[in-house]
N, C-alpha and C positions, 0 to 999 in steps of 0.2 A: 517571388521574393518580396514584392510590395505588400502582399497579404501578411507575410511573416513579420514585416516591419510594423505594420499596423497592430498585429496581434501582440507584439512585444510592448508597444506603447500602452496597450490597454490591459496589461497584466496587473493583477491585484495580489494581495496577500493570500487569496484563496488558491492561487496557482502554486503547484508543487515547486516549480522552478524558483519563483520569488520567495516562497516560504523558506526554502532551504537556504537561500542567500541571506535573508534577513536573520534567520536563527543562527547563522554562522557568525554573527556578531555577538561576542561574549556578553557584553553588557545587556543586550536585549534578551538573549536566551536565559541568562542567569536570573534576570528580573522576573521573567515569565514564570520560571520554576519556583522562585522564592514566593511570589505572590499566590501562585496556585496551591502550593503545599504548605505555605506559612512556615518556612524554614529559612535559615541563613546559609548561603553557599559562598565560600571564600573564593573558589575558582573552579573552572571546568576544563576538561581536556576533550577535544573533539576526536572521536574514534572513527573519523571519516564521515563526511556528509554523503548521503545516498550510498551507504555501505551495502555491498552485495554479500548475501549469505547463501552459499550453495554447498550444503554438507555432502551430498552424494549426487552422482551423475543422474540417477533416476528420480531424485527428489526435486520438488519444486523450489527454485531459488526465490529470494525476495530482495527487494531494494529498500533499505530503510532510509527515510528522509533525513532525520537527524539523530545521531546517537552520541551521547556525551557521558562522561563520568565526572563526578564532583570530587572535592577534596577528601571526602569520606569514603570514596570508592563506590558510591551508589551510582548505578547506571540508568540512564533515561533514554527512551526512544520516543521522539516526537513525530507525529504524522498529521498532515492536513488531509481531511477526508471530505470531499465535496459531494460525492454521489453515494447514495445508500444502495449499493450494488446487490443485485440478485443473481444467483446461479440460474441461467436460462433453462437448464435441464430440470433441476429440482424445484425451482421457484423459491428457494430459501434465501434469506438475506445472509451475506457472507461475513459481515463484520464480527460477530461473536467468535467464530472459529478462526477468523483471521488473527484476532488478538491472541488466541491460543497458540497458533502456529508461529507467530512472531516471537512469543515468549519462549517457545521450545527451541527455536533456532538461535535466539540470543544466548540461552543457557549453554547450548552446545558450543557456541563460539567462545564463551567465557570460561569454560572448564577445560583445562589442558590435560594431556595424557598423564595418568598416575596421580592427579590431584584428587583430594577427598571432596566429597559433595558439599561439606560444610563451608568450603572456601568460596562457594558461589556468592557473589555480592548481591545486595538488595537491588531490585530492578523495578522500574516503572515503565509500562507501555501506555502511552498517552495519545489518544486519538482526538483531534480537534475537529468535531463534526459540525457542519452547517445545517444539520437537520437533527430532529429529536428522535433518536432511534427507538426509545422506549415509550415515547408519547406520554410522559409523565410531567413534563414541564421543568424538570430539574436542570439547574445550571451544570451540575457535575454528577456523574454516576461513577462511584468508586467500588471496585470489586477486589475482595480477598477471599481466600478459602475458609469456610466455617463448617463446623460439625452440625449436621442436621439434627442430631439428638440433643445438642446443647449449643445453641446459636451464639452463646457468649464465648465458646471455645474456638479460637482461631488457630489454623495451621501456620506455625511460624516459619514459612518458607521464604518470607521477605519478598514475595512477588506480588506486585500490585498492577491492576489494569484500571485505567481511568478513561471514560468516554465523556468528553466535554461536549456540551450542547449549547452552541452559540445562540440558539433560538429560545433558550430557557427563560423562565419567568420567575422562578423562586429557588431558594436555597441560600447558602452562605458563601459568598465569594467576595474578594476584595474589590475596591473601586477600580483598581487598575485592570483586573481581570474582566470586570464588566465593561470597561472602556475598550479593552481588547476585543471583546465579543462584538461591541457596536461597530468597531472598525472593520472586523472581518465581515460582518453582515452588510453594512451600508457605507463603508468608507467614512464613517463619522470620526472626526478628531476632537476628542473632548478631554484629553489628559496629556501630560508631558510624555507619558509612555507611548501613546499612540502617535504623538508628534514625532518622537524619535523614530518610530517604525516608518512613518510616512516619509520622513526626510531620507531615511536609508533607501527606501524604494526609489525616491527621486534621484538619488546619487547613482543607484544601480542602472537606472535607465539612461543616464548620461555617459555611462562607461561603455566604450566601443567594444572592449574585450568581452564584457558580459553580454552585450547584444549579439556578438559573433558566436559566443558559446550557446546562446539560446537557439540561434538559427541552425547551428550544426546539430544540436540535440533534436530539434523539430524535424530536420531532414532525415536524421537517423531513424526516428520513430516512424516517419512516413514510409521509409524503406521497409521497416519491419512489418508495418501494417500491410503493405503491398505484397510482401513475401508470404505473410500469413494468409492473405486472401487468395493468392495464387496456389498455395498449398491446399487450401480448402477446396478450391475449384477442381484441382487435380484429383483430390480424394473423392469428391463428388462424382466426377466422371468415371473414376475407377469403380465406384460402387454401382453406378448406373450400368456399366458394361457387365459387371458380375451378375446383376439382377437380370439383364437381358439374356445372358448366357444360360442362366438357370431356367428361364422361361422356355428358351429354345430347346434345351435338353429335355424338358418335360413334354415337349411336342414331338420328340423323337428324332430331331435333326442330328446329323453326324457331327462329330467333334471338329472335323476339318471345315465343314460349312459354317459352323458357329464361330470358329476362329476367324474366318474371312468376314463374317457379318459384323463382328464386334471389334475387330482389330486386336483381339487377344491372341497370344501364342497358343499353339496346339497344347503345349505343356500346361499353360494356365487353365485352359478349358478342361483338360484331363484332371487337374487338381480339383476344379469345381465339381466335376462329375463324381470324383471319388468321395468328396464331402457329402454329396447327396445320396450316395449308395447306402 
């Protein structure tokens, strides 16, 4: 518990937990979007912080950090991304297709039964990354669909993906976005905007309810990791038993003897033997 208390005290804006809490403050979230997109937003509605989207039992669900809709019904999904994650099996970075999947699930959630496709609202998927995914030095990478035969021709589906690079060195961004980057990277407070963010984080850390929420969340995540590890170990043991049974079958041992040697049932060994036949 003491370690969790220390961890809570050391949380920064890079933490998903703190990021969600800070962006749940309208004035901060609106200002960030206005400065990033150079637009005016009268108001936003929160469509749940950390909204879970699980379209089908067999599909992969996702938890969105912050999803809001403005007064013009444009929807925004804001995500803090600290690690440039790779798939351990394919060795491919997952961020590009993660944006694709988030967009797909957002659209499914936004279009109701019997509604026409054209009522889908404009959407922005915005990943705030503390690394330069494309290694080009841009402050912002903005993506829309364009025709390869005519790059000036844009598909007007009103879906935009933005990958922000807090380690960027060039491009056109406002002073407040640059100060936000400095704050995310190094906790530097050099604007009224970042002072507001830092004050909000200080208030959050003094709130006993927020502290308790964090500790309960961490305990839940720890339990989930332990369960996943236990399931992985059980799966590994099962595979090991199956491999042993296959080797013993190839050596001509009887099904009964193999069952005793591996602690598998006779029926399980029979099934393995049938697969090898």
